[in-house]
N, C-alpha and C positions, 0 to 999 in steps of 0.2 A: 503493500499499500505505500509506504514511504517514498519507495522510487518512483511510483507512477506519479504522485503529487510532486515531487521535485522536479520531474521532466518536463511539466507543462508551465508553460509562459503565462505570466497573469494578463487577461484581458478584460475589459469591462464587462459585466453582465449584460444579456441583451433583454431589453423589455419584452420582447417578442417570445422569449422562451426558445430560442435558436440554440441548440446546444453548441454548435459551432463556435458561438460567442461567449459561452460559459467555461470558465476554466474548472479543471480537476479539483484545484483548491477550495473554490467556492462550492463544489458539489458536496465533497468530504465535510466541509464546515457545516453544511446545512444539515448533515445527518449525525453531527458530533454529539454521542450521548443519546442518541435516538431522537424521533420528533414528538414522541408523547409525554406526557406527564399526568398525574392524578390530581384533580383540585378540589378542595373541600367546600361542601354545600352547608355545613353548619360550623358555627364558630367554636374554636378552641383556645380562648383567650383566657379563662379564668377557671378557677376550680369548679365553679358552678358548671360551666360549659363542658368539662371534661366529664362531670357526674351525669350530665344528661346524654352527652354522646358515646360515652363508654361506661365503664362500671361506677355505680350501681345500676344506672338508669336502663342501660340497653337490655338488662335482664328482663324488664318487664316487657319489652318488645319481643324479644325472644320467646317468652312464655306466651304472649299473644299470637305469635305465629305458629307455636306448637299446638295450641288449641285450634287455630283457624288457618291453615296453610295460605288461603288466599289473601290473607292479609299482608304477604310477601310482596305482592304486587305494588301495594300501595308504601310499604314501609322499608324497601329495599331497593337498589337501582336494577334488580335484575330483569324487571319486566319490561324494559326498555334498553336494555343493554345488548348490543351487537356484537357476537364473537366473529373475528376473520380468521377462517380456518384454512391450513394450507399444510400439505407434506412437501412442498418445494419440488414437484416433479415436472412443471409446466410453468417455468416463471418467465413472463415477458417472451422475448425472443431467445432467452438464454438456456432454456430447456430444463433438465433435472440437476439442479444445483445443490437441492438439499435443504431441510429446514432452516438451518442458521444462516445460509446467505439469502433466503427468501424473506427473512424478516424485515428488512427495509421496506419492501413493497407492502406487506402486510400493516407496518406501521403507518405507511402512506395511506393506505385504504382507510384505517382507522380515523386518521387524521382529516380524510375528505368527508367521512360520515359526520364529524363534529362541525366542520366548517360550513357544509352544505345544508345538513339538516337536524343540526343540533343534537344528534344522538351520539351518546356514548358508546364506544367500541373498543374492544381490546384485541390484539392479534394473538393467535394461538397455533404456533407451529408444531407440528407432529413428528416426531422421530421414528416414524414408521410408514411402509407403503402398503401394508396389509389392510384390506378393506373392512374385514371384520374388526380389527382393531382400532381402525378411525371411526367406525360407526359405534362400537361399543364405548369409546372414551366420550364421544358427544352425548350417549344417553347417560352415561354417569355424571357428566357435569351439567346435566340439563337444569337443575335448580339455581345454576349461577347466571343465566342468561335468558334473554327473551327472544333472540332471532339467530340465525346462523348465515353468514356469509361464506359460502365455500369458494376458494380462490385457488388458481394455479395448481389444480390437480389433473394429472395428464389422463388422456382418453384411452381406451375406453372405460378405464376405472372410474373416471369421474360421473358416469352415467349412472353406474350401480351405487355408488357411494350418495349420490343425491337422491336417488329413488329411495333407499334404505332409510336415510336420515329423515327425509319428508315422512315415510310412514311410520317411524318410530316416535317421532316429536311432535307435539302438539303447539307447535309455534312456526313462525315464518322461515323457511329455508331456501335458499336461492344461490345456485353456483352462478356467480356473477360472470365469469369466461363465457358461459353459454348464454344465460338471459338477458344479461345487462347489456351484452354485445348485439344480441339481436333485438331487443327493444330500440337501441340506438340506430341500427342500420334500417329498421322499418321506418323510423322517424324520418331519417335522411332521405330514404327512398321515396317517402311521400313527399317531402319537400322538392326533390329533384322533378318527381313527376308532375308536380303541381306548376313548377317554374316553366316545364315545358309543354303543359296542357295536356299530359297524356293519361291515359287510364292504365293504372298499375298493372290491372289484371293481364294486358294483353302483352307486357314486357317478356323478352327472352332473356333470362337471367342464367350466368355463370358463376358458381361458387368454387373458388378455388381453395380447397381445404375440408376435409371430412372428419377433423378433430371435433373438439367440444363446441367452438364456436360456430363452424361451419354446419354442424348438424342442426343446432339451435336457430342459427339464421334460416336455414333452409325450411325449417318447421314453422317458424314464424310467418315467413312469406308465403308459404303455402296456405297457412291458415287466413292470410290476408287477401287470398284470391288469384295469387300468381301460379299458373300451372306448369309454365314452361321452364323448369329450373334443371341445369346441369351441374352436378357436383364432381370436381376434380379432387382425386387423392394423389399421391406420389407416384401410382403406377398409370394415370390416366384418368378416362371418364369411368365414374361408377355407373355401371349397367348391369342389366339382369342377366347377361350372358356371362359374366365373370364369375370364376370358381374360387377366387381367392379373398373374397369379401368377409370380413368379420361379422358378426350378427347384425351390429347396428348398421353397418354399410349396407347388408344384404337387405335388410328392412327398408333402407332409405331408397334403395335401388328400386322398389316395388312402387314408390310414389314419387318418382321425379324421372327426368328425361323420357317425356312421353314420346319423343320423336325415335326413340332408341338409338342415338347417335353412339358411335363408338371410335376408339382412338384415344387422342390426347388433348393438349391446350388448343392445337391449331385448328382441330375438328370442332371442338367446343365454341370457340370464340368466333367463328366465322360467321358474320351477320348477327351476333348477339348484340342486345341492347344494353346489358347491364354486366358489368365485371365486377365481383365482389372477392377481394382479395384477403384471405383469412389463414394463410399457409406459410408464412414466413419464408415464402421461396422467391423467386422472381418471374417476371413475365417479359418475354421480348417485347420490343417496340412493335415489330412487324405484326405481331398478334393482335395487339390494341387497334393498329391501324386497319386491320381487317374486320373489325367491327362494325355494326350498322352505323348509318349517319346520325349525329345527335347523341351519340353513346354516352354512357354513364359509368364513371370508373370509380370505385371506392377501393382503394390502396390501403388497407388498413393494418398491415403488418408494421410494428413498432420496435424499434427507431426507425427501421429501413424498410419503406413501403416496397411492394412486389414491382413497381415502376415509379421512376422519379416523377413527382406531379408535373414538372414542367414539361417532361417528355410527353406524358399522358395527354397533357392539354393541347398538344398539337393535332390530335384526332379526336378527343372526348370533348362533349359541350360542357359536361360538369364533372369537375374531379374533386375527392374528398379523401382524406388520409386520417390517420390516427394521430397525427402531429400538430403541435401548437404553433408551428411556424409555417403554415400554410392556410388557406381558406378552408373552411368547411371541415373543422376537426371533429371526427366520429370518436367520442370520448364517452366510456361507461360512467363517467361521474355525472354526466347528463341523466342518468337512469337510476343506479342502485341507492343514492341517497333518499330520494323520494319516494322509490317503492318501498323501502324499509320503513320508512317515516310513515307513509300511509297506512302500511300493513298494521305497524304498531297503534297508531292512533286510533284504530277502529277495534284492536284486540282481534286481527285475523288469525285464523289458525293454520293457515297456509298461503301461498302465493299462487294464485291461479293464471292460466293463460288468458283469461279474460282480463285481469288486473296488469297483465304485460302488456297486452294491446292497447288498455287504457293508457297506460305510462306512454307508450309511443304516440298515440294520438295528442295526449298533453304536450309533449315535447315539440310536436309539430306545430301544436296550436299556438304555443308562444311566439313564434315567428310567421304565422300563416299570412299575416298583412306586411310582412317585411322581407319577402323572399326574392332572390335574385340567384344567378347562376353562382356567385360567390358567398351566397349565405342560404343554403337550404336547411339549415338547422341552427339551434342557439349557440351562443359561445358556451363553454363549460363553466364561465364564471358570470353568466347571466343569472342575477337573483331571482328571477322569476319562475325558473325552471323548477327547483326542488317543490316550492309550495304548489304549483300547478300539478306536478306529478303525483305528490302526496295526496292532494284532494281527489284527483281522477282515479288513484288506486284504491284510496277508502271508499269512495263511491262504488266502485265494481266490486270490492269484496262485500258490500252490504246487499249490493243486487245478487251477487251469487250465493248469499247466505252463508260465508264463511267469516263473518265479522261477529 
């Protein structure tokens, strides 16, 4: 670490967040000692304060909760505490770097929960890749939290882990790499289609990546009425005639690729309207050039998009990335703080598909009257987003009977 810090020359920080203008020293300094701390909500300045907050006063609260466990919702922080849980197996574009190396990301997610939704959150990194152990750990810790944000867990394990945790716990659970990404993609595509005056249902979409994000985005786009979706994995188009697909991909093949196209990226992208990059790979310029006129490119791999936005813009009418230094940043922070706040506000027992679609509609609605090719989605810093998402998610939870 020291050698890397000393090797970088100091330059001013960029107000746009362009990483090329931020020094390594600034980055490490911004993480020094971690990004989180615990703040008191009760005074501890006098002996009386101490007697109320701790012994002997706290014993009365403990006895009350022992007699009626529902009081824990009122007299502890657990009811509105989100745990950000990871095993460090699929971190950003870094891959399997383990729980300790993943902790800065989890701290960052917890910080975003506090900043944008006012929710307390703690990172919880687990030193195991065993599905049973992860699920059992969360079951045993359930009295300590009110919601679970699963994060950076590799596919296909992430699908089973989420499914089993949702079934086991009576609280909101969401794997953000799947559903936060899907919510933001749907919101962005609504914005892009509105700018172009197009009906989303008629779009031909190529999803590059059949991992957690790719599968979830495909599912939410299918639910939104888009029927012509082709999914690519590292071996080519996910199609019904492939014998090498795992269970998740094989099931996905039954619901996608209605024209039964075979081959690779070249065959998939020829004449396509939308490219959705979620693979941490690269896509050749000539393939973007082969797409239909007025195409839409969402190159979301971070920090390195599948194709540079300036190159994609030579051919595509609308380009979005996951980065903050280009227009149209598709960032999960637009979704997850408001989704969890809305769910917790109404006491939702789970996060449904309807709640996710409502979140996407709310994000799009924030800028529905401000749309342009360079503004298909709100800024992640827009203070209107989280409250709008929370309200929409809460309303959807009530309508679906899970509140």
